[in-house]
N, C-alpha and C positions, 0 to 999 in steps of 0.2 A: 058702865064698865068699858063699853066700846069707845066712848068719848075720852075716858081716862087713858086708854091704850093709845089712841090717836095723838093725844096731847103729848104722851111720853115719847113717841116716835118723832114728833115734831121737834121736841127739845133735843133729842139725840142728833137729828139731822142738822139742826142749827149749830150745834156744838162742833160737828165735824167740818162744817163749811167755814167756820170762823176760827182762825188760829192766830196766835200772837206770840212772838218770841219772848215777850216779857210777862204775859199773863197766860197762865195755863188754861186751856179750854175746859168748859164745864164737863165734858165727857170724862175727863180725868179727875177734876177737882171734886166733883160731887160723887158721893157714894151711890152706887146703882140701887134702883128700886128693888125691893125684895123679889119681885117677879121678873126682873131683868138680870140675866146672868152676866157675869163679867166676860164670859166667852163671847157673847153677842157684841159687846162693846169693841172687842178686838177685831172681830169680823167686820164690823161697821167701819173701823179705821182702814182695814185692808180694802174693802169695797170702795170707800170714798177715794182712796189714793189710786186705785185701779181706774175709777171713772176719770180722774184728772189725767192719768197717764194716757188713756185713750183719747181724751179731748185734746191734749197738747202734742202728742207724738204720732197719732194715727193719720195717715193720708188715705182716705177711703177710696178715691178713684183708682189708685194704684194698688190698694190692699197691702200696704206696707207701713212699717213704723220708721220714723226718723230716729237717728241715733242720739241726738242731743236736743235739748230745749234751753233757750230759743235756738232755732235753726234758721239761718238767714235765707236758706233756699226753700223754706216751707211754703212761700208764696209762689214758687215757680210751678204753676199748674199746667204749663204747656209741655212739660217733659213727657215723653212717651216711652222712655226706657229707664234703666236703673243704673245710671253712672255713679261711680263711687263718690265723685266730688259733690253730688247733690246732698249727701249726708244721710242716706238711707241706712237702716240698721243691717249689720251682718246677722247671719243666722244665730250666732252666739247671743247677741242682744235680744233677738226675737225669742230665743229659748227662755230667757228670763221672763218674758211676757207669758209664754205658755205655762211656765212653772207657777207664776203668780195666779193665773186663771185656775190651774189645776188645784192649787193649795186652797184657794177660796172655795172651790167646788167641793173639795174633799171635806172641809171642816165647817162650812156654813150649815146651820140647821134648816135654812130655807133657801135653796139655791135655784129654784125654778125660774124666778124672774131674771136672775143673773145669767143663767144659762141661755134663756131666750134672747137676751140682749146681746150676748157676745159669742155664742157658739159658732155661728157661721163665719163671723169675722176672724175668729181664732183659726179655724180650719183654712180659710182663704189665705190668711197671712202666712201660715206655715207652708202651704203648697206651692207658693211662688219660688221657694227654695229647692223644691224637689227636682232632682236631676236624674234622668234616665238615660242620658246620652253616654254616660260612663257606666260600666258594669263592675260590680253589682250596683243597683240603684241605691241612692242615698240622698241626703240633703247637703247641698253645696253651701259654702259660706256666703255666697252672693247669688242673686237670681240670674244665672246665665248657663250656657251649656258647657263652659270650659273651666269654671272656677274650681279652686281647691276644695277638697272635702276632708274635713278633720274628723277623726274617730271620736274625739271627746265631744265635739259639737253634737254629733248624732246621738251619742249615748245619753246626754242630758235630755234630749227630746224623747228618746226611747223610754226612759224612766217615767216621764210624765204620761206618755201614751199608754203604758201598761196600767198606771194608776187610774187614768180616765176610763179605760175599758172596765176595770174592776168596779167602778162606781156606776157606770152607765150601761154596761153590757152592749155597747155599740161596737160591732165588729170592725168598723173602720179603724178605730184606735189600735186594736190588737193586730190587725193585718199590717198596719204601718210599723208597729213596734217590731214585728217579726222581720220586716224588710230591713229595718235598722240593724237588728241583731245579725242578720246575714252579712251586712256590710262590715260590721265591727269584726266579725270572725275573719273576714278577708284580710284584716290587718294584723293577724296573729301568726307567728311562725316560731321556729325553734332557736333563732338567734338569741344568745344570752340565756338559753334554756327555757324560752317561752316569752309570754308577754305580748302586748299590743303596741304597735307604733302610734305616734301622735297624729301623723298626717299622711294621707294617701300619697304614694309616690315619693315619700321622703323617709328613707330607712336609716336615719342618723341617730334617732333617739326613741326610747320607750319611756313614757311618762307616767307618773302616778295618776295624773288627771285622765289618762285614757285606760288605765287598768283598774284602779279602785272603783270608779263608778261603773265600769263594765261588770265587775263582780256584783255590785248592787243591782244593776239592770238584770243580770242573769238570775239572781235570787228572786227578784220580783216576777220574772217570767215563770220561774219554777213554782212559786206560790200560786200563780194564776193557772198554769197549765198542768202542773204535776209531772212535767217531762223531766226525767232525771238528768238528761244531757245538760240542761241549763244549770242544775245544781253542781254537777261535776266540773263544768267549765269554770263556774264561779269559785269553787274551792281552789282550783288550780291557779286562777288569777290572783286570788287573795294570798296564797302562799308565795307565789312568785314575787308579788309586790312587797310583801313583808320581808322576804329574804334579800331583795335587791335594793330597796329604797327606804327602809326604816332606819332612822338614827337610833342605834342601841343605847345611846346615852340618855335620851328622853322619850323614846318611843314615838316621836313624831316623824313625819315623812318628808323626805327630800323631793325635789321637783322631778328630776329625770335621770336616767342613766344612758349615756351614749353607747352606741354599739361597739365602740372601742374599749368600753369598760369604765370610762370616766364618769363620775357622778357630779351632777350640778346640784348644789345643796341649799338653794333658797327653800324656805318652808312657808307654804301658803296654807291658809286655814282650811280651804276646801279639800285639799288632799288628805290631811289627817282626818277631817270630818267624814270623808267617804269611806276610809278604812274603818273608822269607828262604826259607821252605819253597817258596813258589810259584816263586821265582827258580831254585832248584835243580831243581825238577821241570821247569820250562821248559827249562833247560839240558840235562837228561837226555833230554828228548823231541826238542828241536830241534838240540842241539849248538851253539847260538849262544853264543859266548863272552861276549856282553854280559850275559847273565843270570848267568853265573858270576861276572863282575866285580861285578855288583850284589850278589850273595849274599855275597861276601867283604867288601865294604864294610859291609854291614849287620851281619854276624857280628862283625867287630872292634869296631864301635861299640857293639853290644849287650853284648858282653863287658865293655867298659870302663864301660858305664852301669849295668848290672844286677848286677854282681858287686862284692865288696869283699874286702879283706884282713882276716883275723881271726886274732888271736893266741891260741893255745891256752894252758891253764895251764902246759904244759911249756915254753913260750917259742917253740914252733914256730909259724910263720905259714902259714895255709892260705887258699885262695880260696873264698869261699862266696857263694851267692845272697843279695842284700840282702833284708831283711824286706819282705814284700809279699804279694800274692795268689799262693799256691803254684799255683793253677790257671792263672793267667796265665803263671807261669814254666814250667809243664808244657807249655803250648801253645808257648811260645818254644822249649823243648827239641826240639820236633818239627822246627823249622827247622834247629837244629844237628845233629840226628840225620840229617836228609836230606843235609846238607852233608858230614858226616864221611867217608862212603865215597868222595867225590869229592876232598875237600881233605886229609883225614887230618891235620888240625891237632889234635894231642893236647892243646894248651893248653886248648881249649874243653872237650873231653871230661873232662880232668882236673879242671876247675873244677866241673863237675856231679857227678863222682864224689866229690870231696872234700865237697861240700855234702851229698850223700846219706849218705855214711859218717858224717859228723859228726852229721847229723840223727838217725840211728838211735840214737845214744848219748845225745844231749843234747836233742832236740826231741820225743822219743817218750815219752808218758806211761806210767809203769810199770804202772799198774793197768788202764787201758782199752786200751792198745796203740795209741792214736790219736795224731796229730801236731798240734802247734801250728804256727802260720804262720811263726814265726821260727826258721829252721833253725839259727841259731847257738846257740839255747838261752838267749839272754840274757833273753828274756821268754817267758811261757807264756800260752796262751789258756784261760780257765776253761771256756768253752764250745768244744767242738770242732765245726768247721764241715764240712758234707758236701763242699763244693767243695774244701776243703783236703785231705781224705782221698782224694778221687778224683784230685786232682793229684799227690799224693806217690806213690800207687800207680802211676799212669801212668809217672812218672819212674823208679821202681825197675824196672818191667818193661821199659821202653824201653832203659835203659842195659845191660841184660843181653846184648844182641846187639852192643854196641859195645865190649866189653872187648878 
């Protein structure tokens, strides 16, 4: 039996390491062994891509990620600082790495080896962005004492930090999350009746991307600490964002409102996805049906807006995510993942699953093991973006528990 299990693991590892844009790897083509859950296969895909990301983007001496691969400056080992032109990742890009790590950690049935391999690197990589020269302390978009600090950048980190604390009970994560929350609240005032600005020191706009995830962040903190102040603030942020930034025609969310009242109306998938997640979390906590109704309206419109039908060479039609930021789509997936246990609408889950299964075959580069942003495979990216890799890893790991 032990030999059989070892043989099965060898087959899975080999399938993950070999990919071909014309021939689907064995990990998808073969039906899993009865003792091997589909969940584990998706986790293996996430872990394999995470390994490749660290291999190709991580600069260990500086404890930092490069923003692109290939990066022409990656061989510049003489640098002792963090100049922008070298191509290091901003904290936004690094946040996608933290999310990828966190999601694998949350959903892997056996995360001990993964944690042992990456935990210290993940913490080291995060802390180079930590800025205490400005008050309150927070994470800057680049590792220096003077750089800009964005509220949304910090919120994405904070959500992962709370979730990592919930799984590990390591107080380091919760302490950092509370520091982030304190910084986020410093960006909130009564202009436009409430809401959080996008960027420290820039009071020209309040954005969905700094308010919707702040509501999610506060609700996560409430679930962890049972401190009612987090819940109350999250409710307030949710209602403010819905009132000021939701398109009443389709229930999706615009990008931002200027402090002069002008609304900028692009619709990005992560914005609606975070209001979807916040709505489900509020429903789970309060059992108030109005939040579930909100969630269902957002979910159906987001499905219609951000997915498309795609015909395979076989003539079969599948539903896939439209070309766009995979990191935005990964954040949107959080909302659908939160809704699924409540609503159990397989239409949404099936669309994400079809996208990911198709991407493994057609959007994954055979040599690097990295992904392009177009999951249909119709176009490829010559440079592979760190945000894209973090987003796709998160989606593979997250779907594992929703099968």
